[in-house]
N, C-alpha and C positions, 0 to 999 in steps of 0.2 A: 772584698769579704773585713767580717770589723774591727779595725786594726787591736781596740782593746782586745774580742778574745785570741786575737794571735799572740801578745804578751800574755793573757795567762797560760797560753798554752804550753809557749816557751818558757814560761816561769817554772810550771810543775816540774819541764824539761833538764830542763837550771840543776834544781832542788833535788831530782830525781839523781841526778851524775856526778851531781857533791855530793852527796848522799854517798855513792860511792868509790869518789875519789877522797875523802874524808875520812873510810876504813883503814884505802890506802895509805895512808900521809901517815895515819893514827899507828899503822906498822912500821913505818919508817922510824916515829919519832920514835915508840919507846924502844924500839930496838936502840938507839941510840944511845935514847938519857939511860936507859938500864947500859948502856956500855962505858958512860963518862962518869953514872954515878960508881962503879964496878974498875972503872980507870982502864978500857976497854978504848977501842974507835968504830965496835958496829961494826954494819957492810959499809963498804967502801968498794967493791967491784965492781957490781952490777951497778952499769952509771953512773952518772957525777956523785960521789960522795953517796954512793949504794942507795941512790936512787929510783930506783928501777929495780928495786931485790921485790917490793911487794907485787907486783904483777910479775916477777919471772918465780914467786909462789904462787901467786893464784891460774900460771900455766901451769907449773907443777899439776898438781893439786887434780886442774883438769884432766889431764893425762892418765891420771892413776884409777888407777880400778875402782870399782863400784860394788865394795863387800856389801852383805849382808848378812848376819847366822841364820843356818837354817830351822830356825826356831822362831824366828824372832814375825811380831806379824808385818804384812809384808804389807800393809795398805799405811795403818799410821804411821809406823816405818822413816816411810818415806813423805809422809805428811807432818809428822815432826821440823822439823827444821825449812817444810815455809811458812809455818804457822810464826814458828818466830823469825822471820825474815819480814812475813808480812805485816807483822806489830810493830817493827823495828820502825819496817818505814811509816808505817802508817801513823805511830804516831807523831811523824814530827809533822806531818801535813797541816797544822791549824796553829806551829811555833812559827810569828812571826820575826821574821831575822831585820827585819830595820823599814826604816818611814812608809809610810806609802807616796808614789812618784811616780812622777808621768816621764818617766825618763831623759829630762834636760829638756822637755818641748814635742818630744816624735809622740808624743800619745794626749788623745783628744782630753784625757781625762787621769785623773794621779787611777791607784791600783795596789792596793794593800804587796808588802812583799809575803806572802803568805798560801801556802794551796788552798786553801777556806777562812773565809773571813769566819769563826763562827761565836756568836758572845759564851759561850759557857763553854771557851776551847780547853781550860785548866783539865775542869773531869772530864771534859774528853781524853786529852793526855795518859791519864792515872788511870782511865775503863779500856781504853785500848792496853795500856802498856803491864798490866796487868794480866791481860789477855797470854800475853810472849813466856811466862810462866806453863801457861798449858805446851807450849812447845816441850819444854824440856822435863815436865812431867811423863809424856807419851814417851816422848826419846827412851827415859828413861825404862817404863815399862812395854815397851815394844819393844828394847831387844832384846827383851828373856836374859838380861846381866843382872849379875848380884850388883856386881861391881855399877852398873846402870843406872838401876833403880834404886841407889842406894843415895846419890846424886841427884836421881828427882825427887826424891822424897823433900834429901836437902833441902832442896832449889824453893819447892814449897811449904814449909813449916820458917824459910828465911824469908819468903814473900811477905806472911802474914805476921813474925813477929817486927820487922820492920815496916811496914809501912803502914801501919796506925802512924806510928814517929814523923815519916814522910808526910800522913795527909794533917797529921796534925803542925806541924811548921808550914805547912802553905794554908792554914786554916789562920795560920799567926798574920799570914800577909793578908787574903782576901777582906780577913775583919777592918784593917787599915788600907786596904786601896776601896774594899766595898762594890768591889765584882766582881764577877770569873771571868770576864774576857783579858786574856793576854795583853792586845794592843793596850783597851784602858789601863792597867795595871802600869805597863811599859809607861804610860802618858799620864802616867801620877804623879810618877816621877823624876816629870822634870822639871826645873829651879833648882832651887835651895830651901833647906829647915830654912823654919821663922823660928827664934826662940822669943818670948811672947812678944807677937805682933814684928820683934828685931829679925832680918835677916842676916845670914851667917854663908858661913863661904863654903860650907859643909854640901856637895848635893843632895841633892833629893832622893836617897836609893836607899831599899826601903835596908841595906842591908849592918846601915848606921844605927838604929834600935833594933834590927830584930840581928844581930849579931847571932845568939844561939841558937834562936831559928835555922842564919842561913847555915847553922857548924851541922847543926841535928839535921835540918834536910842532905846537906853531902854527905854527911854519915851513911845516913840512911841508902841513897841516893849510889852507893859505894856499891852497900850489901843489896839493891837493889835487881845491877848488876853484873854483880859475882863475879865484883873482882876484887883482888888482895888489897886486905887482909883480912874478906871476909868474903873469897871465892871456895865457896868447902862444897857447892853441887861438883866443881872439879878434884881440889884435894890430888893433885899429884898420884902422892908420899903416901896416901891412905884408897885413892879410891877409882888409880892406874890418871884414868880421862876421867872417872865423873858419868853423867851421863849421854854425853857424842863415845863415851869405848868404840864403840863399833860403828865407831860411823868414821866413814874413806870419802876421800873424794870430793865433789861440791857438795855432797850431803855435809860432811865436816866443814866446809869453805863458807857455806851459808850459817850454821851457827857460830862459826868464827864474826862472819861478816854481821850476826844479827848485836852480837854481843858489840863493837866499837860504832855501832847507832846507834844502837841504848844509851851509850857512853857519850857520844854527841845533843843528843840531842837530850839528856839531862843535865849538862852542861850549860844549852841552848834554852832551857827552862830556867834551872837556878839564873841564868846571868838576868832575864827578861824578868822576873822577880823581886831578884835582889840586891843588883846592878844595875839598873835602869834600865836596862836592856841595850838601845844606840844613842842613847841619853848621856853625853860628856861635858861636863862644864864647857866653858868659855870655847868651844868648839863647836864648825855647822853643824846643824842634822841632814845637809849634803851628803855626812861623811862617817853616817850613822853602819853603812850595812860595813865599812873596814870597822866600828871601834867596838858594832858586836862581834865578828869573828873577832877581832884582837881579846875583847873578855870571854871568849869561848874558852882559847883557843889559851889561855890563863890555866883558867878551871883543868881544864885537858892538862897540860901540863899537872900541873898539884894533884889527878890523878895519878896520873906515873910515878912521880913521884914519892905517893903515898904506896905502893905496889912494890916499890922497888927497894924501899925503908925500911918498916915493917914485916917482922913475921906473920906468918897466917894465927889468927887465935884457938885453943881448944872446940870444938866442937858446944860443948856445953858450955864457954865461955862467951863463948857469942851471943846462946841464946840466955845468960842472964844480962846480959850488955841491952840487948834491945830489950829486955820487959822490963830490965829493973833497977836501969840505970839511964840508957834515949827514950821509953815512953810517958816516965813522972816529970824528968826535965820540958820533956814534950809540950807534954798535961800543964804544969806550970808556963812557962813560957804563953800557950794562948792566956789564961787566964792572966796575965801580968794584961796581955796586951787587951783586952780584951777593956778588964779595971781603968787603962790607960788614953780608950780611944772614950771611954765615958767617960772620963772628968775630964779629959785636958776637948776632947772632939778630934773628928779625923782628922 
């Protein structure tokens, strides 16, 4: 059998299981970060430093009874978490996690380190992640619960409000890179910035000329993944648990899994768009995968830090911030970027 084909199949399995483990790792990291910020210890009993606590939680959920309200729509009730989880896994398929490699000469040719090599990868990521909201809306509607329905409606309104800003922040990078391929966007960030023909020691990462776009992208990304301070679809103090109030056992676990994988996807995409992907100045590209993981981990830590630092906004403040603040900033940033590219060149 073709060794390249075997390597590609193995890569798919590795990425799938890495996403599963990343969700478990994020649960542990979130508890530890929250504990440290609040001067507590966090999980310490299950495994060394509490590392096995997420697996204990999964085991607990697995053996819990699967409950469903009598008035709920049976098919849609169970389909909703599947849609959310499937969209979360599928979106990561086109995200490159490192440079093409032959695995130190083990393969006759190099293969890209992502599941699918698509030249419009960034459009595919946004198309698939947009499908995830259908799972949340269906969960809210099919549960036949007022709290769940309000959570689903909030998620739909939040997605419309912040996805515009997310897309415009992305457009600023696409204008500079002149491509829709994530692989090519990362490759365009190799080397250093030049000013009037003189090379500077500043890495050619788009975060430097696009710091406004990066901040808009990260803010909208937090809102898109329903994380605090924008976690209004859940909002425990107002909606019990929001769209997944009526869910239990593995159905609840699938929503939980989708949320953390979406966080990893946003962190990976923002790393490729703004932070140079696997490129690192003065360091060999053979270690690119490790630098990519380091950057993604830093963004995920920022996610956790924001959650346990900032209070939740009021819902009207959320909508006003999205439409009256974030969207105008994103539009102005795109206009200035386009003008700069026209004047100075790509």
